[in-house]
C-alpha positions in Angstrom: 41.2 180.3 132.1 40.9 177.8 129.2 40.7 174.8 131.5 38.2 176.5 133.9 36.0 177.3 130.9 36.1 173.9 129.2 35.6 171.8 132.4 32.5 173.7 133.5 29.1 172.2 132.8 27.5 175.3 131.4 25.1 174.9 128.4 27.2 177.3 126.4 30.0 174.8 126.2 27.9 172.8 123.7 28.8 175.6 121.3 32.3 176.2 122.6 33.9 172.8 121.9 32.6 172.6 118.3 34.0 176.1 117.8 37.4 174.9 119.1 37.3 172.0 116.7 36.5 174.4 113.8 39.5 176.6 114.9 41.8 173.6 115.1 40.7 172.3 111.7 40.5 175.6 109.9 43.6 175.2 107.8 42.3 171.8 106.6 38.9 173.3 105.7 40.6 176.2 103.8 43.1 174.0 102.0 41.5 170.5 102.0 43.5 167.5 100.9 42.7 163.8 100.5 44.5 161.4 102.8 47.6 159.8 101.2 46.5 156.1 101.5 49.0 153.3 100.9 47.7 150.6 98.5 44.7 148.7 100.0 44.3 151.0 103.0 41.2 152.5 101.6 39.9 149.2 100.4 38.3 147.9 103.6 34.9 146.5 102.9 32.6 149.1 104.4 34.9 152.1 103.8 35.6 151.5 100.1 32.2 152.5 98.7 32.2 155.8 100.6 35.8 156.5 99.6 35.0 155.8 95.9 31.9 158.0 96.1 33.9 161.0 97.6 37.0 160.6 95.5 37.9 164.0 94.0 35.9 165.9 96.6 38.5 166.7 99.3 36.5 169.4 101.0 33.5 167.1 101.4 35.9 164.5 102.9 37.3 167.0 105.4 33.7 168.1 106.4 32.5 164.5 106.9 35.6 163.7 108.9 35.0 166.8 111.1 31.3 165.8 111.7 32.4 162.3 112.7 35.1 163.8 115.0 32.5 166.0 116.7 30.2 163.0 117.1 33.0 161.1 118.8 33.5 164.0 121.2 29.8 164.1 122.1 29.9 160.3 122.7 32.9 160.7 125.0 30.9 163.2 127.0 27.9 160.9 127.1 30.0 158.0 128.4 31.4 160.2 131.1 28.0 161.4 132.2 26.4 158.0 132.1 29.1 156.2 134.1 30.2 159.1 136.3 34.0 158.7 135.9 34.8 162.1 137.2 32.2 162.0 140.1 31.0 165.4 139.0 29.3 166.8 135.9 31.8 168.1 133.4 32.1 168.5 129.7 35.9 168.3 129.8 36.2 164.9 128.0 34.8 166.3 124.8 37.0 169.4 124.4 40.1 167.5 125.7 39.6 164.8 123.1 39.2 167.4 120.4 42.4 169.2 121.4 44.5 166.0 121.8 43.5 164.5 118.5 43.6 167.7 116.5 47.3 167.9 116.9 47.7 165.1 114.4 46.8 167.3 111.5 47.4 164.6 108.8 44.2 162.9 110.0 42.1 166.0 109.4 40.4 164.4 106.4 38.4 161.3 105.7 40.0 158.1 107.0 38.5 154.7 108.0 39.7 155.2 111.6 37.0 157.8 112.2 34.3 155.2 111.6 36.3 152.6 113.5 36.5 154.9 116.5 32.8 155.5 116.4 32.1 151.8 116.7 34.7 151.4 119.4 32.8 153.9 121.5 29.6 152.0 120.8 31.3 148.9 122.1 32.5 150.7 125.2 29.0 151.9 125.9 27.6 148.4 125.7 30.4 146.8 127.5 30.2 149.1 130.5 26.4 148.4 130.7 27.4 144.9 131.7 28.9 146.1 135.0 27.7 144.0 137.9 25.2 142.1 135.8 24.9 138.3 136.2 23.7 137.6 132.7 25.0 140.3 130.4 24.4 138.3 127.2 23.0 141.3 125.2 25.8 143.6 126.2 28.4 141.0 125.4 26.9 140.3 122.0 26.6 144.0 121.1 30.2 144.7 122.2 31.6 142.1 119.9 29.2 143.0 117.0 30.1 146.8 117.1 33.8 146.0 117.3 33.5 143.8 114.2 31.6 146.4 112.3 34.3 148.9 113.1 37.0 146.4 112.0 35.3 146.2 108.6 35.9 150.0 108.3 39.4 150.0 109.8 40.7 146.5 109.9 43.4 146.9 112.6 40.7 147.5 115.2 40.7 143.7 115.4 43.6 144.0 117.9 41.2 145.3 120.5 39.4 141.9 120.5 41.4 140.7 123.6 40.8 144.0 125.5 37.1 143.7 125.3 37.2 139.9 125.9 39.1 140.6 129.2 36.8 143.5 129.9 33.7 141.2 130.0 35.4 139.1 132.7 36.3 142.2 134.7 32.9 143.9 134.6 30.4 141.1 134.9 29.4 139.9 138.4 29.8 136.2 137.7 32.1 135.3 134.9 30.9 132.3 133.0 31.8 130.8 129.6 28.5 131.9 128.1 29.3 135.7 128.1 32.6 135.0 126.3 30.9 132.7 123.8 28.2 135.3 123.1 30.8 138.0 122.7 32.7 135.8 120.2 29.5 135.1 118.3 28.7 138.8 118.1 32.2 139.5 116.8 32.2 136.7 114.2 28.7 137.4 112.8 29.6 140.5 110.7 32.6 138.7 109.3 30.4 135.7 108.4 28.0 138.0 106.5 30.9 139.8 104.9 32.6 136.6 103.6 29.2 135.3 102.4 28.6 138.4 100.4 32.2 138.3 99.0 32.0 134.6 98.2 28.8 135.2 96.1 30.5 138.2 94.5 33.6 136.2 93.8 35.9 138.7 95.5 37.0 136.8 98.6 40.6 136.6 97.5 40.7 140.4 97.0 39.4 141.0 100.5 41.9 138.6 102.0 44.6 140.5 100.2 43.3 143.8 101.6 43.4 142.3 105.1 47.0 141.1 104.6 48.2 144.5 103.2 46.6 146.3 106.2 48.9 144.3 108.4 52.2 143.9 106.6 52.5 147.2 104.7 55.2 149.4 106.2 53.5 152.7 107.1 55.0 155.5 109.2 53.9 159.1 109.3 56.3 160.0 112.1 59.6 159.3 110.4 60.4 162.8 109.2 57.9 164.8 111.2 59.7 166.2 114.2 56.8 168.5 115.4 54.5 165.4 115.6 57.1 163.5 117.6 57.4 166.4 120.1 53.7 166.6 120.4 53.3 162.9 120.9 56.0 163.2 123.6 54.0 166.0 125.3 50.9 163.7 125.3 53.1 161.0 126.9 54.0 163.5 129.6 50.3 164.4 130.3 49.5 160.7 130.4 52.3 160.1 132.9 50.9 162.8 135.2 47.4 161.4 134.9 48.5 157.9 135.5 50.4 158.9 138.6 47.3 160.7 139.9 45.1 157.6 139.3 47.6 155.3 141.0 47.9 157.6 144.0 44.1 157.8 144.5 43.1 154.4 143.2 41.8 153.1 146.5 39.5 156.1 146.9 37.7 155.4 143.7 34.4 153.6 143.5 34.5 149.9 142.5 32.8 150.6 139.2 35.3 153.5 138.4 38.3 151.3 139.1 37.0 148.6 136.8 36.1 151.0 134.1 39.6 152.5 134.2 41.1 149.0 134.1 39.2 148.3 130.9 40.4 151.7 129.5 44.0 150.7 130.4 43.6 147.4 128.4 42.2 149.3 125.4 45.2 151.7 125.6 47.7 148.8 125.9 46.4 146.9 122.9 46.1 149.9 120.7 49.6 150.9 121.6 50.8 147.4 120.9 49.3 147.6 117.5 51.1 150.9 116.8 54.4 149.2 117.8 54.1 145.7 116.4 51.8 146.1 113.3 53.8 147.7 110.4 50.7 149.1 108.7 49.5 151.1 111.7 50.7 154.7 112.2 49.3 157.9 113.7 45.7 156.9 112.9 45.8 154.3 115.7 46.5 157.2 118.2 42.9 158.2 117.7 41.9 155.0 119.3 44.6 155.2 122.0 43.6 158.7 122.9 40.0 157.6 123.8 41.1 156.0 127.1 43.8 158.7 127.6 41.0 161.4 127.4 39.2 160.0 130.5 42.5 159.5 132.3 43.6 163.1 131.6 40.2 164.5 132.3 40.3 163.0 135.8 43.8 164.6 136.3 42.7 168.0 135.2 39.4 168.1 137.0 40.8 167.1 140.4 44.2 168.9 140.2 44.5 170.9 143.5 46.8 173.5 142.1 44.8 175.4 139.5 47.8 177.1 138.0 49.5 173.9 136.9 46.3 172.6 135.4 45.7 175.8 133.4 49.4 175.8 132.3 49.4 172.2 131.0 46.0 172.5 129.3 46.9 175.8 127.7 50.2 174.4 126.4 48.3 171.5 125.0 45.9 173.7 123.1 48.6 176.1 121.9 50.8 173.2 120.7 47.8 171.6 118.9 47.1 175.0 117.3 50.7 175.6 116.3 50.9 172.2 114.5 48.3 173.5 112.0 51.1 175.7 110.7 54.2 173.6 111.4 53.1 170.5 109.5 
């Protein structure tokens, strides 16, 4: 019954999925803790002032992270409704995103990835608006600009640059060099402003050191956390089922839906590559990777013919995420 309730389009679900988030974050709200940053992880240019302001206020940090988390879920639902991925009105992307991400309990506090994910969704919204446009200059610029702003909060988002670059070529009607040039300009502009400010403040070297540490620092939150490994494995299983369903029904999808899912696949691949090849990335990058997986899994759950299996997998996912609040 959980899946049937969450995938409906009833107005009451606007209250239901925030309540689910509160339930899954309840332990963090009762016993709030600040995130255990490695040196320089909290020193990203746009995140540092906020981190310094809220230092020593762990409850406020958890509440702010939860607000950002709910905003991400609402944007996921907006993206689905605007571009009609599921071919029917459903709120499922919002609660599914909440359940999938909440299993990583170590992230239930303030972290730069929450701001980064917000700007990734803004980039996706603008990129998808370029579909079938011949001169999508505004969309291309905004896509790069939002991604760069997100990278100034969470630096490792920079690995998504190629995914959005390729996405412009996939979605625009006539691919020309101007769209790519405008995208690059939009991406570089925030960094130009940032380095200009840092140069005048005489802290350019400090910022470059922060960027370096956000790449080379060895950071792994999975090493001694067996429950998280099992949960991640279960998400891989759900992803496999959803991927098989997409491949099986790929030719029946609309052209726009096929292209959108291709872009999501690129975002997932590059975020996963960052998790594997960049030492400083750990479970926080899964927040980014779960964005495309949410739409993939939502398609799987909504169109599953055998309701029993859909209810079973979704209920197990929810129970597992809930159990992790006590196992970690």
